[in-house]
Residue frames relative to the residue before (quaternion, step in Angstrom):
aa qw qx qy qz dx dy dz
M 1.0000 0.0000 0.0000 0.0000 0.00 0.00 0.00
S 0.1629 -0.7713 0.6112 0.0711 3.55 -0.99 0.87
I 0.0675 -0.7774 0.6239 0.0428 3.53 -0.91 0.86
I 0.0003 -0.8031 0.5933 -0.0538 3.56 -0.62 1.16
Y 0.1269 -0.7573 0.6360 0.0770 3.56 -1.00 0.89
F 0.1599 0.7903 -0.5616 0.1857 3.55 -0.48 1.21
N 0.8515 0.0017 -0.0459 0.5224 3.57 -0.90 1.00
N 0.6692 -0.5300 0.2714 0.4446 3.55 0.95 0.99
N 0.6063 0.5089 -0.3761 0.4817 3.59 1.16 0.52
L 0.2910 -0.7470 0.5769 0.1564 3.56 -1.07 0.77
Y 0.0718 -0.7973 0.5993 0.0066 3.58 -0.67 1.07
I 0.0589 -0.7728 0.6318 0.0126 3.61 -0.84 1.02
E 0.0067 -0.8047 0.5912 -0.0539 3.51 -0.74 1.14
Y 0.2287 -0.7526 0.6039 0.1288 3.57 -0.86 0.94
T 0.0882 0.8113 -0.5656 0.1188 3.54 -0.57 1.16
T 0.3995 -0.6685 0.5581 0.2862 3.55 -1.31 0.07
Q 0.1255 0.8372 -0.5198 0.1143 3.54 0.97 0.84
K 0.4311 -0.6825 0.5352 0.2487 3.53 -1.22 0.58
Q 0.5038 -0.6760 0.3896 0.3706 3.56 1.33 0.19
G 0.4862 -0.6894 0.4688 0.2619 3.57 -1.18 -0.38
F 0.3081 -0.7010 0.6101 0.2035 3.47 -1.44 -0.06
Y 0.1471 -0.7889 0.5952 0.0429 3.50 -0.87 1.10
L 0.0186 -0.7875 0.6159 0.0108 3.56 -0.92 0.90
S 0.2944 -0.7841 0.5298 0.1338 3.54 -0.56 1.23
D 0.5528 -0.5766 0.4834 0.3582 3.52 -1.31 0.40
H 0.6070 0.5217 -0.3569 0.4817 3.61 1.15 -0.49
I 0.1324 -0.8232 0.5512 0.0323 3.58 -0.25 1.25
D 0.2701 0.7353 -0.5859 0.2075 3.56 -0.51 1.14
F 0.1090 0.7568 -0.6348 0.1111 3.53 -1.00 0.82
Y 0.6689 -0.4460 0.3647 0.4697 3.56 -1.23 0.09
H 0.4465 -0.7368 0.4486 0.2377 3.57 -0.71 1.10
F 0.6981 0.4943 -0.2777 0.4372 3.59 1.13 -0.59
I 0.5731 0.5936 -0.3709 0.4262 3.61 1.30 -0.23
T 0.3874 -0.7380 0.4965 0.2425 3.60 -0.97 0.82
G 0.6978 -0.4477 0.3471 0.4383 3.56 -1.34 0.12
L 0.6519 0.5143 -0.3047 0.4667 3.57 0.98 -0.85
D 0.6164 0.5573 -0.3249 0.4516 3.59 1.07 -0.78
I 0.6498 0.5228 -0.3047 0.4599 3.55 1.04 -0.89
I 0.6546 0.5092 -0.3014 0.4704 3.54 0.96 -0.95
K 0.6429 0.5176 -0.3127 0.4702 3.60 0.94 -0.88
L 0.6442 0.5312 -0.3078 0.4561 3.57 0.99 -0.86
I 0.6676 0.4769 -0.3004 0.4864 3.58 0.89 -0.89
K 0.6575 0.5114 -0.3159 0.4542 3.60 0.92 -0.85
R 0.6265 0.5548 -0.3392 0.4298 3.57 1.11 -0.64
Y 0.7853 0.3442 -0.1611 0.4888 3.57 0.98 -0.87
K 0.7628 0.2412 -0.1610 0.5780 3.62 1.17 -0.28
K 0.4939 -0.6338 0.4998 0.3232 3.52 -1.06 0.77
T 0.1777 -0.8104 0.5547 0.0633 3.58 -0.77 1.02
N 0.5670 -0.5765 0.4722 0.3511 3.52 -1.34 0.38
C 0.7648 -0.3820 0.2633 0.4470 3.57 -1.33 0.10
H 0.6389 -0.5489 0.3983 0.3632 3.53 -1.25 0.56
H 0.6361 0.5328 -0.3518 0.4332 3.62 0.99 -0.71
Q 0.6054 0.5268 -0.3776 0.4619 3.61 1.15 -0.43
L 0.5827 0.5600 -0.3646 0.4626 3.59 1.08 -0.64
D 0.6597 0.5010 -0.3016 0.4720 3.59 0.91 -0.90
D 0.6141 0.5525 -0.3277 0.4585 3.57 1.10 -0.81
Y 0.6911 0.4727 -0.2859 0.4660 3.58 0.86 -0.91
L 0.6447 0.5279 -0.3165 0.4533 3.57 0.99 -0.88
T 0.6712 0.4789 -0.2689 0.4978 3.57 0.99 -0.90
G 0.6764 0.5188 -0.2925 0.4332 3.60 0.84 -0.98
F 0.7140 0.4065 -0.2180 0.5267 3.54 1.05 -0.81
G 0.4107 -0.7386 0.4518 0.2859 3.60 1.23 -0.23
I 0.5403 0.6496 -0.3827 0.3737 3.61 1.07 0.64
S 0.2837 0.7847 -0.5110 0.2063 3.61 1.16 0.32
G 0.7062 0.4868 -0.2529 0.4477 3.56 1.05 -0.79
Y 0.6520 0.5412 -0.3045 0.4351 3.58 1.28 -0.04
L 0.3946 0.7580 -0.4630 0.2354 3.60 1.26 -0.01
N 0.7526 0.3611 -0.2192 0.5051 3.64 1.03 -0.65
T 0.4872 0.6408 -0.4362 0.4022 3.56 1.31 0.27
K 0.4690 -0.6617 0.5056 0.2941 3.57 -1.01 0.81
F 0.6055 -0.6035 0.3889 0.3433 3.54 -1.00 0.89
G 0.6577 0.5357 -0.2958 0.4393 3.57 1.00 -0.84
D 0.6951 0.4634 -0.2600 0.4843 3.58 1.20 -0.46
M 0.5611 0.6129 -0.3758 0.4103 3.58 1.32 -0.05
S 0.5138 -0.6024 0.5056 0.3428 3.58 -1.23 0.54
L 0.6797 -0.4704 0.3620 0.4309 3.58 -1.29 0.24
G 0.6748 0.5064 -0.3019 0.4439 3.60 0.91 -0.86
T 0.6524 0.5029 -0.3097 0.4749 3.56 1.02 -0.79
K 0.6200 0.5260 -0.3381 0.4738 3.59 1.02 -0.77
K 0.6662 0.5048 -0.3064 0.4555 3.59 0.87 -0.97
K 0.6578 0.5092 -0.3088 0.4612 3.60 0.93 -0.87
L 0.6500 0.5148 -0.3128 0.4633 3.56 0.97 -0.80
L 0.6939 0.4574 -0.2792 0.4810 3.59 0.91 -0.88
L 0.6174 0.5119 -0.3542 0.4809 3.61 1.06 -0.58
T 0.6143 0.5263 -0.3477 0.4741 3.58 1.03 -0.74
S 0.6708 0.5056 -0.3001 0.4520 3.57 0.86 -0.94
A 0.6602 0.5021 -0.3021 0.4698 3.58 1.01 -0.80
L 0.7584 0.4366 -0.2217 0.4302 3.57 0.65 -1.15
M 0.6315 0.5129 -0.3568 0.4592 3.61 1.15 -0.32
T 0.5401 0.6049 -0.4077 0.4196 3.61 1.23 -0.05
D 0.3675 -0.7208 0.5478 0.2128 3.54 -1.12 0.68
V 0.2633 0.7518 -0.5572 0.2347 3.58 0.21 1.28
D 0.5812 -0.5992 0.4290 0.3450 3.57 -1.26 0.18
V 0.8072 0.1659 -0.0410 0.5649 3.56 1.05 -0.85
Y 0.1262 -0.7453 0.6516 0.0635 3.51 -1.03 0.94
I 0.0585 -0.7607 0.6458 0.0288 3.56 -0.93 0.94
L 0.0113 0.8168 -0.5691 0.0944 3.54 -0.54 1.22
D 0.2397 -0.7662 0.5864 0.1076 3.53 -0.88 1.07
E 0.8419 -0.1546 0.0408 0.5153 3.55 -0.65 1.25
P 0.0068 -0.8736 0.4866 -0.0058 3.60 0.63 1.11
T 0.6907 0.4802 -0.2926 0.4546 3.59 1.16 -0.43
N 0.4467 0.6885 -0.4692 0.3260 3.64 1.15 -0.11
G 0.8233 0.1989 -0.1846 0.4986 3.57 -0.81 1.07
L 0.5973 0.5839 -0.3678 0.4086 3.60 1.26 -0.05
D 0.4490 -0.6501 0.5468 0.2770 3.57 -1.19 0.64
V 0.7087 -0.4762 0.3168 0.4131 3.58 -1.28 0.35
T 0.6520 0.5215 -0.3256 0.4438 3.62 0.93 -0.78
S 0.6712 0.4909 -0.2782 0.4807 3.55 1.01 -0.86
I 0.6176 0.5208 -0.3475 0.4760 3.60 1.03 -0.66
S 0.6350 0.5194 -0.3149 0.4774 3.60 0.99 -0.82
F 0.6576 0.4968 -0.3052 0.4771 3.61 0.96 -0.84
L 0.6460 0.5238 -0.3140 0.4581 3.58 0.96 -0.84
K 0.6382 0.5339 -0.3111 0.4591 3.54 1.03 -0.87
E 0.6330 0.5253 -0.3107 0.4763 3.54 1.04 -0.85
K 0.6789 0.4890 -0.2909 0.4640 3.59 0.91 -0.90
F 0.6108 0.5341 -0.3449 0.4719 3.63 1.01 -0.76
N 0.6699 0.5071 -0.3093 0.4455 3.59 0.83 -0.94
S 0.7039 0.4597 -0.2755 0.4661 3.58 0.97 -0.81
L 0.6648 0.4968 -0.3011 0.4696 3.60 1.05 -0.69
A 0.6100 0.6237 -0.3519 0.3392 3.58 1.04 -0.75
D 0.5661 0.5999 -0.3857 0.4135 3.60 1.20 -0.28
Q 0.7965 0.2739 -0.1216 0.5251 3.55 1.13 -0.70
K 0.7680 0.3335 -0.1460 0.5269 3.58 1.17 -0.44
I 0.3827 -0.6552 0.5881 0.2798 3.51 -1.37 0.24
I 0.0500 -0.7834 0.6195 -0.0049 3.56 -0.79 1.07
I 0.0449 -0.7708 0.6350 -0.0261 3.52 -0.65 1.21
F 0.1543 0.7973 -0.5723 0.1139 3.56 -0.75 0.99
S 0.3269 -0.6988 0.5964 0.2219 3.51 -1.25 0.50
S 0.0945 0.8116 -0.5711 0.0785 3.54 -1.04 0.74
H 0.2235 -0.7417 0.6149 0.1475 3.55 -1.10 0.73
D 0.5299 0.6366 -0.3774 0.4141 3.58 1.38 0.02
E 0.2476 -0.8135 0.5120 0.1215 3.57 0.01 1.36
S 0.6427 0.5328 -0.3461 0.4281 3.61 0.96 -0.74
F 0.6035 0.5619 -0.3435 0.4496 3.60 1.19 -0.65
L 0.6622 0.5342 -0.3084 0.4255 3.57 1.01 -0.82
K 0.5395 0.6043 -0.4132 0.4160 3.62 1.17 -0.41
D 0.8501 0.2046 -0.1706 0.4543 3.50 -1.22 0.73
L 0.5599 0.5452 -0.4245 0.4572 3.59 1.19 0.27
N 0.3679 -0.7073 0.5607 0.2237 3.52 -1.02 0.87
I 0.2424 0.8094 -0.4815 0.2330 3.58 0.30 1.30
H 0.3577 -0.6072 0.6424 0.3012 3.46 -1.46 0.17
D 0.1894 -0.8244 0.5324 0.0318 3.49 -0.44 1.34
Y 0.0179 -0.7844 0.6198 -0.0170 3.58 -0.78 1.07
K 0.2125 -0.7578 0.6040 0.1254 3.55 -1.06 0.73
I 0.2099 -0.7388 0.6251 0.1389 3.57 -1.10 0.71
H 0.1492 0.7754 -0.5948 0.1505 3.54 -0.66 1.14
E 0.8446 -0.0482 -0.0176 0.5329 3.58 -0.80 1.09
N 0.7043 -0.4936 0.2525 0.4433 3.58 0.85 1.08
R 0.6308 0.4915 -0.3558 0.4837 3.61 1.13 0.44
I 0.2442 -0.7494 0.5980 0.1451 3.56 -1.07 0.79
S 0.0338 0.7980 -0.6005 0.0392 3.55 -0.90 0.92
K 0.4417 -0.6760 0.5239 0.2711 3.56 -1.06 0.80
T 0.0694 -0.8319 0.5504 0.0103 3.57 -0.81 0.96
G 0.7399 0.4209 -0.2290 0.4722 3.61 1.13 -0.55
S 0.7540 -0.3876 0.3105 0.4299 3.46 -1.41 -0.37
């Protein structure tokens, strides 16, 4: 069931949604847990896509070699790539991501853009970003927040 309050109207919708996944820009996790442990943990609590998609994300983000590395020993970029992999391999209806490109290299940003474009046909992806170059070539509805007001600015 979804309950939405908008423009002084209450909307109640009964659906069979798969819910969503939220990934904060604040990256923190147990420092002793490995990359593989994090992926297994996410797979345990969220339905995930096929195993070959996991391999695609690990290869695309260039983190296949970090599965046995402890989270506390990873760089900011590697942590972000691992958590993005964990989020995007889940089979949910809505992804909410805060500053998904922070800490990513150019190759990973390009890969993420490709994944966003392919997922957007079946999923809702809501993200915040100050990275103007990332927003290029994405088929998105662009909204700006300025002085507590939201305005549509893109296509």
